[in-house]
Structure formats: structure tokens, C-alpha cells
TIFITOR-700946 format. One line per field, with one value per atom (N, C-alpha, C): residue number from 1; residue in three letters; chain; atom name; x, y, z. Coordinates in Angstrom, 3 decimals, always signed. Layout:
// TIFITOR-700946
num = (NUM,...)
residuo = (Ala,...)
cadena = (A,...)
atomo = (CA,...)
xx = (X,...)
yy = (Y,...)
zz = (Z,...)
//
This chain:
// TIFITOR-700946
num = (1,1,1,2,2,2,3,3,3,4,4,4,5,5,5,6,6,6,7,7,7,8,8,8,9,9,9,10,10,10,11,11,11,12,12,12,13,13,13,14,14,14,15,15,15,16,16,16,17,17,17,18,18,18,19,19,19,20,20,20,21,21,21,22,22,22,23,23,23,24,24,24,25,25,25,26,26,26,27,27,27,28,28,28,29,29,29,30,30,30,31,31,31,32,32,32,33,33,33,34,34,34,35,35,35,36,36,36,37,37,37,38,38,38,39,39,39,40,40,40,41,41,41,42,42,42,43,43,43,44,44,44,45,45,45,46,46,46,47,47,47,48,48,48,49,49,49,50,50,50,51,51,51,52,52,52,53,53,53,54,54,54,55,55,55,56,56,56,57,57,57,58,58,58,59,59,59,60,60,60,61,61,61,62,62,62,63,63,63,64,64,64,65,65,65,66,66,66,67,67,67,68,68,68,69,69,69,70,70,70,71,71,71,72,72,72,73,73,73,74,74,74,75,75,75,76,76,76,77,77,77,78,78,78,79,79,79,80,80,80,81,81,81,82,82,82,83,83,83,84,84,84,85,85,85,86,86,86,87,87,87,88,88,88,89,89,89,90,90,90,91,91,91,92,92,92,93,93,93,94,94,94,95,95,95,96,96,96,97,97,97,98,98,98,99,99,99,100,100,100,101,101,101,102,102,102,103,103,103,104,104,104,105,105,105,106,106,106,107,107,107,108,108,108,109,109,109,110,110,110,111,111,111,112,112,112,113,113,113,114,114,114,115,115,115,116,116,116,117,117,117,118,118,118,119,119,119,120,120,120,121,121,121,122,122,122,123,123,123,124,124,124,125,125,125,126,126,126,127,127,127,128,128,128,129,129,129,130,130,130,131,131,131,132,132,132,133,133,133,134,134,134,135,135,135,136,136,136,137,137,137,138,138,138,139,139,139,140,140,140,141,141,141,142,142,142,143,143,143,144,144,144,145,145,145,146,146,146,147,147,147,148,148,148,149,149,149,150,150,150,151,151,151,152,152,152,153,153,153,154,154,154,155,155,155,156,156,156,157,157,157,158,158,158,159,159,159,160,160,160,161,161,161,162,162,162,163,163,163,164,164,164,165,165,165,166,166,166,167,167,167,168,168,168,169,169,169,170,170,170,171,171,171,172,172,172)
residuo = (Gln,Gln,Gln,Lys,Lys,Lys,Gly,Gly,Gly,Asp,Asp,Asp,Gln,Gln,Gln,Thr,Thr,Thr,Ile,Ile,Ile,Gln,Gln,Gln,Tyr,Tyr,Tyr,Gly,Gly,Gly,Glu,Glu,Glu,Val,Val,Val,Val,Val,Val,Glu,Glu,Glu,Cys,Cys,Cys,Leu,Leu,Leu,Asp,Asp,Asp,Gly,Gly,Gly,Thr,Thr,Thr,Lys,Lys,Lys,Leu,Leu,Leu,Lys,Lys,Lys,Phe,Phe,Phe,Leu,Leu,Leu,Gly,Gly,Gly,Trp,Trp,Trp,Lys,Lys,Lys,Asp,Asp,Asp,Arg,Arg,Arg,Lys,Lys,Lys,Asp,Asp,Asp,Lys,Lys,Lys,Ala,Ala,Ala,Glu,Glu,Glu,Asp,Asp,Asp,Asn,Asn,Asn,Glu,Glu,Glu,Asp,Asp,Asp,Gln,Gln,Gln,Lys,Lys,Lys,Ile,Ile,Ile,Tyr,Tyr,Tyr,Gln,Gln,Gln,Pro,Pro,Pro,Asn,Asn,Asn,Glu,Glu,Glu,Asp,Asp,Asp,Ile,Ile,Ile,Thr,Thr,Thr,Phe,Phe,Phe,Ser,Ser,Ser,Lys,Lys,Lys,Asp,Asp,Asp,Met,Met,Met,Thr,Thr,Thr,Leu,Leu,Leu,Tyr,Tyr,Tyr,Gly,Gly,Gly,Val,Val,Val,Trp,Trp,Trp,Glu,Glu,Glu,Lys,Lys,Lys,Leu,Leu,Leu,Ser,Ser,Ser,Ser,Ser,Ser,Asp,Asp,Asp,Leu,Leu,Leu,Thr,Thr,Thr,Ile,Ile,Ile,Thr,Thr,Thr,Lys,Lys,Lys,Asn,Asn,Asn,Val,Val,Val,Thr,Thr,Thr,Gly,Gly,Gly,Leu,Leu,Leu,Met,Met,Met,Gly,Gly,Gly,Asp,Asp,Asp,His,His,His,Ser,Ser,Ser,Lys,Lys,Lys,Asp,Asp,Asp,Phe,Phe,Phe,Ser,Ser,Ser,Phe,Phe,Phe,Thr,Thr,Thr,Val,Val,Val,Lys,Lys,Lys,Val,Val,Val,Glu,Glu,Glu,Gln,Gln,Gln,Tyr,Tyr,Tyr,Ile,Ile,Ile,Thr,Thr,Thr,Asp,Asp,Asp,Ala,Ala,Ala,Asp,Asp,Asp,Gly,Gly,Gly,Asn,Asn,Asn,Phe,Phe,Phe,Thr,Thr,Thr,Glu,Glu,Glu,Trp,Trp,Trp,Lys,Lys,Lys,Asp,Asp,Asp,Val,Val,Val,Thr,Thr,Thr,Asn,Asn,Asn,Ser,Ser,Ser,Ile,Ile,Ile,Asn,Asn,Asn,Tyr,Tyr,Tyr,Asp,Asp,Asp,Gly,Gly,Gly,Pro,Pro,Pro,Val,Val,Val,Thr,Thr,Thr,Asn,Asn,Asn,Gly,Gly,Gly,Ala,Ala,Ala,Phe,Phe,Phe,Thr,Thr,Thr,Leu,Leu,Leu,Lys,Lys,Lys,His,His,His,Ser,Ser,Ser,Gly,Gly,Gly,Ser,Ser,Ser,Ile,Ile,Ile,Lys,Lys,Lys,Leu,Leu,Leu,Thr,Thr,Thr,Gly,Gly,Gly,Leu,Leu,Leu,Ser,Ser,Ser,Gly,Gly,Gly,Lys,Lys,Lys,Tyr,Tyr,Tyr,Lys,Lys,Lys,Ile,Ile,Ile,Thr,Thr,Thr,Leu,Leu,Leu,Thr,Thr,Thr,Glu,Glu,Glu,Asn,Asn,Asn,Leu,Leu,Leu,Glu,Glu,Glu,Asp,Asp,Asp,Thr,Thr,Thr,Glu,Glu,Glu,Tyr,Tyr,Tyr,Lys,Lys,Lys,Thr,Thr,Thr,Thr,Thr,Thr,Ala,Ala,Ala,Thr,Thr,Thr,Gly,Gly,Gly,Tyr,Tyr,Tyr,Pro,Pro,Pro,Glu,Glu,Glu,Glu,Glu,Glu,Lys,Lys,Lys,Thr,Thr,Thr,Ser,Ser,Ser,Gly,Gly,Gly,Arg,Arg,Arg,Glu,Glu,Glu,Tyr,Tyr,Tyr,Thr,Thr,Thr,Tyr,Tyr,Tyr,Ser,Ser,Ser)
cadena = (A,A,A,A,A,A,A,A,A,A,A,A,A,A,A,A,A,A,A,A,A,A,A,A,A,A,A,A,A,A,A,A,A,A,A,A,A,A,A,A,A,A,A,A,A,A,A,A,A,A,A,A,A,A,A,A,A,A,A,A,A,A,A,A,A,A,A,A,A,A,A,A,A,A,A,A,A,A,A,A,A,A,A,A,A,A,A,A,A,A,A,A,A,A,A,A,A,A,A,A,A,A,A,A,A,A,A,A,A,A,A,A,A,A,A,A,A,A,A,A,A,A,A,A,A,A,A,A,A,A,A,A,A,A,A,A,A,A,A,A,A,A,A,A,A,A,A,A,A,A,A,A,A,A,A,A,A,A,A,A,A,A,A,A,A,A,A,A,A,A,A,A,A,A,A,A,A,A,A,A,A,A,A,A,A,A,A,A,A,A,A,A,A,A,A,A,A,A,A,A,A,A,A,A,A,A,A,A,A,A,A,A,A,A,A,A,A,A,A,A,A,A,A,A,A,A,A,A,A,A,A,A,A,A,A,A,A,A,A,A,A,A,A,A,A,A,A,A,A,A,A,A,A,A,A,A,A,A,A,A,A,A,A,A,A,A,A,A,A,A,A,A,A,A,A,A,A,A,A,A,A,A,A,A,A,A,A,A,A,A,A,A,A,A,A,A,A,A,A,A,A,A,A,A,A,A,A,A,A,A,A,A,A,A,A,A,A,A,A,A,A,A,A,A,A,A,A,A,A,A,A,A,A,A,A,A,A,A,A,A,A,A,A,A,A,A,A,A,A,A,A,A,A,A,A,A,A,A,A,A,A,A,A,A,A,A,A,A,A,A,A,A,A,A,A,A,A,A,A,A,A,A,A,A,A,A,A,A,A,A,A,A,A,A,A,A,A,A,A,A,A,A,A,A,A,A,A,A,A,A,A,A,A,A,A,A,A,A,A,A,A,A,A,A,A,A,A,A,A,A,A,A,A,A,A,A,A,A,A,A,A,A,A,A,A,A,A,A,A,A,A,A,A,A,A,A,A,A,A,A,A,A,A,A,A,A,A,A,A,A,A,A,A,A,A,A,A,A,A,A,A,A,A,A,A,A,A,A,A,A,A,A,A,A,A,A,A,A,A,A,A,A,A,A,A,A,A,A,A,A,A,A,A,A,A,A)
atomo = (N,CA,C,N,CA,C,N,CA,C,N,CA,C,N,CA,C,N,CA,C,N,CA,C,N,CA,C,N,CA,C,N,CA,C,N,CA,C,N,CA,C,N,CA,C,N,CA,C,N,CA,C,N,CA,C,N,CA,C,N,CA,C,N,CA,C,N,CA,C,N,CA,C,N,CA,C,N,CA,C,N,CA,C,N,CA,C,N,CA,C,N,CA,C,N,CA,C,N,CA,C,N,CA,C,N,CA,C,N,CA,C,N,CA,C,N,CA,C,N,CA,C,N,CA,C,N,CA,C,N,CA,C,N,CA,C,N,CA,C,N,CA,C,N,CA,C,N,CA,C,N,CA,C,N,CA,C,N,CA,C,N,CA,C,N,CA,C,N,CA,C,N,CA,C,N,CA,C,N,CA,C,N,CA,C,N,CA,C,N,CA,C,N,CA,C,N,CA,C,N,CA,C,N,CA,C,N,CA,C,N,CA,C,N,CA,C,N,CA,C,N,CA,C,N,CA,C,N,CA,C,N,CA,C,N,CA,C,N,CA,C,N,CA,C,N,CA,C,N,CA,C,N,CA,C,N,CA,C,N,CA,C,N,CA,C,N,CA,C,N,CA,C,N,CA,C,N,CA,C,N,CA,C,N,CA,C,N,CA,C,N,CA,C,N,CA,C,N,CA,C,N,CA,C,N,CA,C,N,CA,C,N,CA,C,N,CA,C,N,CA,C,N,CA,C,N,CA,C,N,CA,C,N,CA,C,N,CA,C,N,CA,C,N,CA,C,N,CA,C,N,CA,C,N,CA,C,N,CA,C,N,CA,C,N,CA,C,N,CA,C,N,CA,C,N,CA,C,N,CA,C,N,CA,C,N,CA,C,N,CA,C,N,CA,C,N,CA,C,N,CA,C,N,CA,C,N,CA,C,N,CA,C,N,CA,C,N,CA,C,N,CA,C,N,CA,C,N,CA,C,N,CA,C,N,CA,C,N,CA,C,N,CA,C,N,CA,C,N,CA,C,N,CA,C,N,CA,C,N,CA,C,N,CA,C,N,CA,C,N,CA,C,N,CA,C,N,CA,C,N,CA,C,N,CA,C,N,CA,C,N,CA,C,N,CA,C,N,CA,C,N,CA,C,N,CA,C,N,CA,C,N,CA,C,N,CA,C,N,CA,C,N,CA,C,N,CA,C,N,CA,C,N,CA,C,N,CA,C,N,CA,C,N,CA,C,N,CA,C,N,CA,C,N,CA,C,N,CA,C,N,CA,C,N,CA,C,N,CA,C,N,CA,C,N,CA,C,N,CA,C,N,CA,C,N,CA,C,N,CA,C,N,CA,C,N,CA,C,N,CA,C)
xx = (+122.159,+123.256,+124.161,+124.541,+125.403,+126.857,+127.699,+129.133,+129.590,+130.911,+131.502,+131.153,+130.844,+130.525,+131.126,+131.449,+131.863,+130.647,+130.275,+129.097,+129.572,+129.116,+129.469,+128.489,+128.956,+128.102,+126.876,+125.694,+124.459,+123.889,+124.614,+124.144,+122.986,+122.042,+120.902,+121.122,+120.951,+121.083,+119.758,+119.513,+118.306,+118.703,+118.120,+118.391,+117.658,+117.992,+117.377,+115.861,+115.355,+113.910,+113.215,+113.970,+113.392,+113.490,+113.887,+114.055,+115.166,+114.940,+115.949,+116.562,+117.896,+118.644,+119.571,+119.720,+120.635,+121.783,+123.029,+124.205,+124.477,+124.572,+124.720,+126.091,+126.910,+128.226,+128.565,+129.463,+129.967,+129.808,+129.667,+129.644,+130.508,+130.881,+131.801,+131.116,+129.779,+129.042,+127.964,+127.676,+126.728,+125.274,+125.017,+123.637,+122.990,+121.666,+120.921,+121.076,+121.147,+121.308,+120.150,+118.919,+117.782,+117.826,+118.582,+118.749,+119.795,+120.634,+121.716,+121.911,+121.087,+121.038,+122.323,+123.170,+124.417,+125.521,+125.179,+126.165,+126.672,+127.974,+128.634,+128.545,+128.158,+128.201,+129.300,+130.293,+131.425,+131.045,+131.387,+131.043,+132.261,+132.065,+133.197,+134.162,+135.439,+136.509,+136.687,+136.088,+136.254,+137.468,+138.321,+139.496,+139.072,+139.552,+139.256,+140.583,+140.804,+142.018,+141.662,+142.381,+142.164,+143.380,+143.146,+144.244,+144.366,+143.433,+143.433,+142.629,+142.655,+141.831,+140.371,+139.647,+138.253,+137.434,+136.232,+135.301,+134.328,+134.114,+133.113,+131.922,+130.741,+129.502,+128.816,+128.344,+127.640,+126.316,+125.967,+124.694,+123.831,+122.664,+121.775,+120.414,+119.824,+118.457,+117.561,+116.531,+115.586,+114.621,+114.581,+113.708,+112.373,+111.342,+110.019,+109.274,+108.176,+107.328,+105.898,+105.117,+103.686,+102.932,+101.743,+100.866,+99.535,+99.074,+97.793,+96.774,+95.616,+94.488,+93.452,+93.056,+92.099,+90.912,+89.714,+88.490,+88.071,+87.904,+87.399,+86.188,+85.084,+83.857,+83.799,+83.646,+83.580,+82.213,+81.881,+80.598,+79.558,+78.598,+77.571,+76.607,+76.421,+75.452,+76.095,+77.399,+78.074,+77.681,+77.498,+77.099,+78.350,+78.585,+79.771,+79.645,+78.434,+78.251,+78.203,+78.218,+78.106,+79.387,+79.235,+80.360,+80.633,+81.832,+82.232,+83.074,+82.794,+83.431,+84.611,+85.715,+86.928,+87.463,+88.234,+89.007,+90.416,+91.396,+92.794,+93.423,+94.234,+95.015,+96.470,+97.276,+98.689,+99.497,+100.335,+101.181,+102.638,+103.466,+104.881,+105.714,+106.730,+107.670,+108.607,+108.598,+109.401,+110.502,+111.711,+112.845,+113.436,+114.213,+114.946,+116.265,+117.109,+118.368,+119.313,+119.160,+120.018,+119.425,+118.276,+117.655,+116.761,+116.456,+115.575,+114.121,+113.274,+111.850,+111.258,+110.433,+109.751,+108.235,+107.688,+106.228,+105.818,+104.564,+103.902,+103.102,+103.477,+102.823,+101.786,+100.571,+99.502,+99.805,+100.021,+100.321,+99.290,+98.126,+97.074,+96.787,+96.694,+96.318,+97.488,+98.712,+99.860,+100.426,+99.827,+100.225,+99.625,+100.324,+99.793,+98.964,+97.776,+96.878,+96.606,+96.339,+96.041,+94.546,+93.762,+92.319,+91.800,+90.490,+89.927,+89.893,+90.556,+90.572,+90.405,+89.440,+89.195,+89.326,+90.313,+90.572,+90.666,+91.256,+91.451,+90.274,+89.156,+87.952,+87.890,+87.514,+87.352,+86.410,+85.938,+85.079,+85.689,+85.408,+85.840,+84.708,+84.570,+83.677,+84.490,+83.839,+84.523,+85.638,+86.811,+88.018,+88.589,+88.012,+88.548,+89.757,+90.624,+91.802,+92.194,+92.966,+93.554,+94.992,+95.871,+97.290,+97.795,+98.522,+99.256,+100.644,+101.090,+102.342,+103.418,+104.659,+105.794,+106.092,+105.729,+106.002,+107.496,+108.106,+109.530,+109.728,+110.239,+110.404,+109.540,+109.330,+108.498,+107.120,+106.096,+104.720,+103.922,+102.884,+101.861,+100.579,+99.970,+98.785,+97.626,+96.556,+95.368,+94.257,+93.724,+92.659,+91.393,+90.311,+89.021,+87.997,+87.259,+86.142,+84.889,+84.174,+83.004,+81.743,+81.301,+80.129,+78.979,+77.803,+76.610,+76.013,+76.256,+75.710,+76.465,+75.740,+76.395,+76.566,+75.992,+76.114,+77.474,+78.253,+79.586,+80.621,+81.601,+82.712,+83.968,+84.700,+85.902,+87.133,+87.992,+89.285,+90.344,+91.592,+92.687,+93.852,+94.593,+95.812,+96.978,+98.139,+99.324,+99.997,+100.523,+101.197,+100.623,+99.382,+98.799,+99.516,+99.826,+100.445,+99.414,+98.201,+97.151,+95.797,+94.817,+93.431,+92.761,+92.453,+91.999,+90.500,+89.755,+88.321,+87.887,+86.623,+86.135,+86.479,+86.616,+86.843,+87.973,+88.893,+90.014,+91.318,+92.263,+93.559,+94.654,+95.717,+96.858,+98.079,+98.798,+100.003,+101.166,+102.345,+103.549,+104.590)
yy = (+105.782,+105.974,+104.749,+104.230,+103.056,+103.473,+102.511,+102.753,+103.114,+103.334,+103.705,+105.147,+105.372,+106.709,+106.873,+108.093,+108.402,+108.955,+108.291,+108.678,+109.119,+110.280,+110.808,+110.295,+110.217,+109.827,+110.746,+110.165,+110.935,+111.337,+111.065,+111.453,+110.558,+111.154,+110.410,+110.208,+108.979,+108.659,+108.090,+108.283,+107.736,+106.596,+105.432,+104.255,+104.369,+103.492,+103.530,+103.347,+102.617,+102.402,+103.512,+104.551,+105.672,+105.550,+104.397,+104.216,+105.138,+105.792,+106.670,+105.998,+106.044,+105.428,+106.462,+106.386,+107.273,+106.420,+106.870,+106.127,+106.409,+105.333,+105.473,+105.066,+104.422,+104.002,+102.619,+101.933,+100.625,+99.637,+98.347,+97.287,+96.135,+95.244,+94.174,+92.823,+92.807,+91.574,+91.871,+90.873,+91.065,+90.968,+90.313,+90.141,+91.488,+91.506,+92.746,+93.218,+94.530,+95.101,+94.706,+94.633,+94.295,+92.832,+91.985,+90.596,+90.460,+91.479,+91.426,+92.831,+93.190,+94.562,+95.057,+94.149,+94.591,+94.829,+94.727,+94.900,+96.341,+96.494,+97.803,+98.431,+99.698,+100.474,+101.507,+101.438,+102.356,+103.694,+104.762,+106.119,+106.823,+107.946,+108.702,+109.127,+109.156,+109.591,+108.688,+107.514,+106.564,+105.683,+105.476,+104.617,+103.154,+102.392,+100.968,+100.231,+99.198,+98.392,+97.025,+96.640,+95.341,+94.460,+93.212,+92.265,+91.296,+91.375,+90.523,+91.230,+90.678,+91.236,+91.173,+92.245,+92.299,+93.005,+92.532,+93.181,+94.006,+95.256,+96.112,+96.241,+96.302,+96.391,+97.720,+98.387,+99.654,+99.452,+100.402,+100.373,+101.493,+101.121,+102.067,+102.071,+103.239,+103.373,+103.673,+102.850,+103.062,+104.173,+105.235,+106.369,+106.195,+106.717,+106.612,+107.927,+108.018,+109.205,+108.780,+109.713,+109.506,+110.443,+110.040,+110.883,+110.982,+112.210,+112.419,+112.929,+112.284,+112.710,+113.293,+114.538,+115.232,+115.704,+115.563,+116.040,+117.345,+118.389,+119.670,+120.057,+120.335,+120.785,+122.293,+123.001,+124.461,+124.925,+126.142,+126.715,+126.590,+127.478,+127.515,+126.338,+125.770,+124.683,+123.292,+123.226,+121.931,+121.166,+119.877,+119.012,+118.523,+119.065,+118.713,+117.374,+116.783,+115.504,+114.322,+114.589,+113.544,+112.708,+111.398,+110.522,+110.597,+111.042,+111.115,+109.883,+109.244,+107.991,+108.238,+107.563,+107.686,+106.310,+106.262,+105.079,+105.543,+104.857,+105.155,+103.916,+104.150,+103.072,+103.472,+102.586,+102.866,+101.871,+102.419,+101.584,+101.938,+100.909,+101.118,+100.905,+101.759,+101.716,+100.537,+99.577,+98.357,+98.365,+97.967,+97.903,+96.494,+96.195,+94.937,+95.116,+94.103,+94.132,+95.236,+95.687,+96.750,+98.135,+98.213,+99.505,+100.015,+99.180,+99.590,+99.371,+100.345,+100.244,+99.001,+98.255,+97.094,+97.233,+97.807,+97.916,+98.815,+99.234,+99.827,+98.705,+98.289,+97.172,+97.707,+97.168,+97.588,+97.065,+97.990,+97.635,+98.242,+98.580,+99.235,+98.497,+97.178,+96.403,+96.056,+96.410,+96.130,+97.395,+98.536,+99.808,+99.889,+100.561,+100.792,+102.072,+101.984,+103.126,+103.325,+104.564,+104.795,+104.780,+104.261,+104.153,+102.998,+102.743,+101.602,+101.843,+100.964,+100.996,+99.561,+99.339,+98.011,+98.076,+97.363,+97.370,+98.795,+99.672,+101.056,+101.971,+101.444,+102.249,+102.713,+103.992,+104.548,+105.741,+106.188,+107.371,+108.392,+109.648,+110.755,+111.755,+112.323,+113.455,+114.739,+115.877,+117.166,+117.204,+117.646,+117.750,+116.393,+115.320,+113.996,+113.718,+112.830,+112.502,+111.053,+110.561,+109.228,+109.349,+108.584,+108.678,+107.351,+107.426,+106.286,+106.404,+105.384,+105.502,+104.556,+104.955,+104.108,+103.956,+104.945,+104.867,+105.047,+104.105,+104.181,+103.750,+104.632,+104.368,+105.307,+104.971,+105.791,+105.157,+106.000,+105.542,+106.409,+105.800,+106.544,+106.319,+107.411,+107.311,+107.972,+107.207,+107.736,+107.800,+108.995,+109.228,+109.599,+108.884,+109.148,+109.419,+110.522,+110.779,+110.268,+109.389,+108.731,+109.459,+110.433,+111.231,+110.965,+110.759,+110.688,+112.085,+112.935,+114.292,+115.139,+115.743,+116.615,+118.028,+118.300,+119.641,+119.895,+118.844,+119.007,+119.051,+119.904,+119.994,+119.483,+118.603,+118.034,+118.769,+119.180,+119.755,+119.090,+119.162,+118.561,+119.522,+119.492,+120.285,+119.336,+119.779,+118.938,+119.101,+118.030,+118.061,+116.974,+117.152,+116.107,+116.024,+114.796,+114.551,+114.719,+114.254,+114.353,+114.278,+114.881,+114.759,+113.909,+112.660,+111.723,+111.782,+112.345,+112.561,+113.646,+113.899,+114.976,+114.844,+113.634,+113.447,+112.490,+112.305,+111.392,+112.132,+111.997,+112.664,+111.634,+111.763,+110.862,+111.654,+111.161,+111.800,+110.832,+111.368,+110.528,+111.108)
zz = (+78.217,+77.291,+77.382,+76.238,+76.208,+76.354,+76.772,+76.844,+78.237,+78.347,+79.627,+79.971,+81.232,+81.718,+83.102,+83.458,+84.815,+85.539,+86.616,+87.386,+88.766,+89.193,+90.508,+91.565,+92.805,+93.932,+93.967,+94.076,+94.150,+92.801,+91.724,+90.387,+89.956,+89.247,+88.713,+87.220,+86.776,+85.357,+84.859,+83.561,+82.948,+82.028,+82.254,+81.434,+80.101,+79.168,+77.846,+77.900,+78.904,+79.018,+79.812,+80.197,+80.930,+82.443,+82.947,+84.389,+84.882,+86.018,+86.603,+87.827,+87.889,+88.981,+89.605,+90.928,+91.663,+92.191,+91.936,+92.370,+93.847,+94.662,+96.114,+96.646,+95.838,+96.314,+95.812,+96.549,+96.158,+97.297,+96.954,+97.952,+97.448,+98.366,+97.986,+97.770,+97.830,+97.552,+96.530,+95.709,+94.622,+95.083,+96.223,+96.660,+96.954,+96.904,+97.114,+98.551,+98.726,+100.064,+100.981,+100.428,+101.289,+101.735,+100.998,+101.416,+102.518,+102.679,+103.643,+104.210,+105.184,+105.659,+106.304,+106.772,+107.399,+106.370,+105.114,+104.042,+104.017,+103.949,+103.949,+102.560,+102.509,+101.267,+101.434,+100.562,+100.629,+100.000,+100.707,+100.286,+99.691,+98.988,+98.445,+99.554,+99.232,+100.133,+101.349,+101.340,+102.443,+102.138,+103.121,+102.946,+102.989,+102.013,+101.937,+101.805,+102.624,+102.546,+101.985,+100.931,+100.306,+100.570,+100.958,+101.172,+99.997,+99.065,+97.866,+96.788,+95.564,+94.504,+94.937,+94.674,+95.089,+94.012,+93.783,+92.852,+93.666,+93.256,+93.890,+92.950,+93.521,+92.760,+93.057,+92.009,+92.182,+92.896,+93.768,+94.481,+93.902,+93.411,+92.747,+93.427,+93.539,+94.042,+92.849,+92.676,+91.587,+92.000,+91.225,+91.533,+90.827,+91.418,+90.812,+90.983,+90.281,+90.341,+90.625,+91.082,+91.281,+90.348,+89.943,+89.130,+89.842,+90.083,+90.741,+89.736,+89.713,+88.879,+89.822,+89.566,+90.435,+89.608,+90.145,+89.492,+90.145,+89.328,+89.810,+88.981,+89.656,+89.000,+89.152,+88.049,+88.100,+87.629,+87.959,+87.551,+88.649,+88.636,+89.678,+89.617,+88.447,+88.293,+88.377,+88.590,+88.665,+89.908,+89.772,+90.876,+91.603,+92.798,+93.574,+94.290,+94.334,+95.027,+94.063,+92.775,+91.748,+91.668,+91.465,+91.170,+89.673,+89.297,+87.893,+87.580,+86.471,+86.095,+85.152,+85.419,+84.613,+84.268,+83.192,+82.845,+82.527,+83.112,+82.825,+82.186,+81.160,+80.535,+80.663,+81.244,+81.462,+80.633,+79.742,+78.893,+79.162,+79.334,+79.625,+78.365,+78.223,+77.105,+77.324,+76.412,+76.542,+75.483,+75.916,+74.999,+74.999,+73.944,+73.913,+74.664,+74.671,+75.429,+74.959,+73.711,+73.181,+73.391,+74.052,+74.320,+73.212,+72.220,+71.125,+71.516,+71.193,+71.495,+70.834,+71.599,+71.029,+71.060,+72.155,+72.255,+73.420,+73.382,+74.537,+75.176,+76.386,+77.072,+78.059,+77.981,+78.890,+80.295,+81.238,+82.628,+83.583,+83.045,+83.836,+85.135,+85.078,+86.255,+87.164,+86.781,+87.651,+88.294,+88.014,+88.624,+90.031,+90.945,+92.294,+92.301,+92.864,+93.007,+94.492,+94.903,+96.319,+96.608,+95.691,+95.858,+95.020,+95.093,+94.353,+92.841,+92.103,+90.637,+90.160,+89.274,+88.723,+87.213,+86.678,+85.232,+84.685,+85.465,+85.051,+85.326,+85.806,+86.047,+87.502,+87.678,+89.025,+88.957,+90.122,+90.187,+91.137,+90.844,+91.696,+91.822,+93.004,+93.212,+93.055,+93.096,+93.049,+94.096,+93.706,+94.536,+94.938,+94.421,+94.713,+93.832,+94.301,+93.501,+93.728,+92.791,+92.895,+92.416,+93.039,+92.732,+92.180,+91.066,+90.521,+91.121,+91.851,+92.599,+92.060,+92.280,+91.957,+90.480,+89.678,+88.243,+88.004,+87.319,+87.018,+85.577,+84.768,+83.343,+82.543,+81.280,+80.406,+80.291,+80.399,+80.330,+79.382,+78.794,+78.068,+78.849,+79.295,+80.150,+79.433,+79.201,+78.548,+79.588,+79.791,+80.768,+80.019,+80.297,+79.664,+80.753,+80.609,+81.511,+80.813,+81.485,+80.903,+81.353,+80.569,+80.926,+79.968,+80.526,+79.693,+79.540,+80.550,+80.532,+79.515,+78.584,+77.606,+78.146,+79.319,+79.893,+80.533,+80.719,+81.284,+80.171,+80.337,+79.391,+80.099,+79.453,+80.037,+79.518,+80.439,+80.065,+80.922,+80.479,+81.236,+81.276,+82.378,+82.464,+82.657,+82.316,+82.332,+80.984,+80.476,+79.180,+78.284,+77.828,+76.987,+75.648,+75.245,+73.951,+72.848,+73.136,+72.144,+72.833,+72.198,+72.641,+71.587,+71.926,+70.915,+70.673,+71.602,+71.395,+72.368,+72.446,+73.290,+74.756,+75.255,+76.692,+76.989,+76.054,+76.248,+75.987,+76.925,+76.819,+76.991,+76.186,+76.291,+76.704,+77.735,+78.255,+78.119,+77.761,+77.698,+78.614)
//
């Protein structure tokens, strides 16, 4: 949201690009806290004495989410030892300086995964999973199961925005 706002300590706000930030307090230097670990962060109701004009800078923690993709084979004839092939495409919502949408940028290869993924391709066995970690902002995620076998039926749970083909699901 643009404009002046009153933010309480610990409050989470959502930026125009979907990034979520948590307000942690104030500091008296502009440099990043991780660059100067002894830097003091002033908390609510803490007494501060100033001997001259001073600028305080807000301290924000960037929040992120993880997404887990899990393969479950159901039915008596399902092969629990088979490697099932998937492709994931991850696109990030990009805005200009005024917060207006400009594009969906493909960030598939810059996302952190907790398992082997090459150009969005990976395999899972029954009950296997892979996690996309550190997602911050708005994303469109398209998951495709690449099956040659017509005896398997693909379904997905979650909040799919659209089912673009028999085995491809898009989530926003």
C-alpha cells in the first residue's frame, strides 16, 4: 500500500510486489544489521536519549514461504518404486517502481530446492517430495507430470488457478 502508514512492532505488511516484511524496530545507522552485528535495534517502550538530531531507520525482516511437492501413488496396481518425472516452472510477479505489474519473470533456475532439480526437471518416487524454499513475493508455479503411461491419472491438491492440460497445473 502506498502512502504513510502506522506500523506496529511485530506487524507484517505486504508490499506491492507481494513480498511480506515484519517490522522489528528502529536503528540509528543505515547499514545492514548483518554487516554490523553489534548494531543496536531499539524496541517499543525503550528509553532513548538523543544529544543531537538523529535519523532512525526501520528494521524489517523479509518473510518467506516454502512449497512442498509430494508424489503419492494410489491404488493396488500403482508402482511405488517407479521414478515419476516432473517439470516445474516458477515465474515471479515483477512490478515497476510505482508498484504496477510489468511481467511474470521466469525464475525457475534461481529458486532454492532441497533436492536435485535441473532446469525445473526432477523425479519423485511414491511418497517422495521436493521443497521450493525461500519464496518471497508473488509467484505463478506450473507443475507438469511427464507420464508416458496412460494407465496413471494425475490429480493435484492445493489451490490450482487453472488446469492447462491433462497433467499440468498452474498455481498462483
